[in-house]
C-alpha positions, -999 to +999 in steps of 0.1 A: +000+000+000+015+033-011+000+066-002+028+086-018+015+114-041+035+123-072+043+160-077+023+177-103+035+204-127+018+237-125-003+245-157+007+276-177-026+292-171-019+295-133+011+316-125+024+323-090+011+357-079-016+358-106-051+360-092-075+333-101-111+344-104-135+327-081-154+300-099-128+297-127-113+262-130-080+277-144-073+246-164-067+224-133-089+196-147-063+185-172-033+183-149-024+146-151-055+136-130-049+162-104-055+162-067-089+146-069-076+115-087-046+112-064-069+113-034-093+089-050-064+065-056-052+068-020-087+061-007-090+031-030-057+018-017-068+022+020-101+005+012-082-024-005-060-028+025-090-029+048-107-055+026-076-076+025-072-074+063-109-085+067-104-114+043-073-126+062-090-122+095-119-144+083-094-170+070-077-172+104-110-175+121-118-205+098-084-220+108-070-220+073-035-234+076-022-213+046-028-180+064-006-171+093-016-151+123+014-128+119+005-120+083-030-112+094-019-089+122+005-070+099-023-066+074-046-053+101-020-028+113-014-016+078-051-010+073-054+008+106-025+031+099-039+039+064-073+046+079-058+069+106-038+088+079-070+092+059-087+106+089-059+131+094-060+142+058-098+146+060-095+166+092-069+189+077-090+194+046-121+203+066-100+227+088-086+244+056-120+247+041-133+263+074-104+287+075-110+298+039-147+302+045-140+324+076-116+347+057-128+382+053-127+394+017 
């Protein structure tokens, strides 16, 4: 499970210091998938890790000799860490949104 985000190049329509009109997309939709697709991919990865941990846990409960308890515990910990990271990202995004909405114009 990798939550690493690749850096994106800034489109030519958005320059540092140049004001972007509210409601204008400024060409951000065509930037190699953008933030939304990276976030969507990370969420899919976390969901996959949780599904895998659940599957392994069920296999251990059914006493499948091919699945070890150690492997299951590591998968559960990976899923838990990924979920906690997702919660932190969500909380930061909500806080940023709240800060922006409370700014005086």
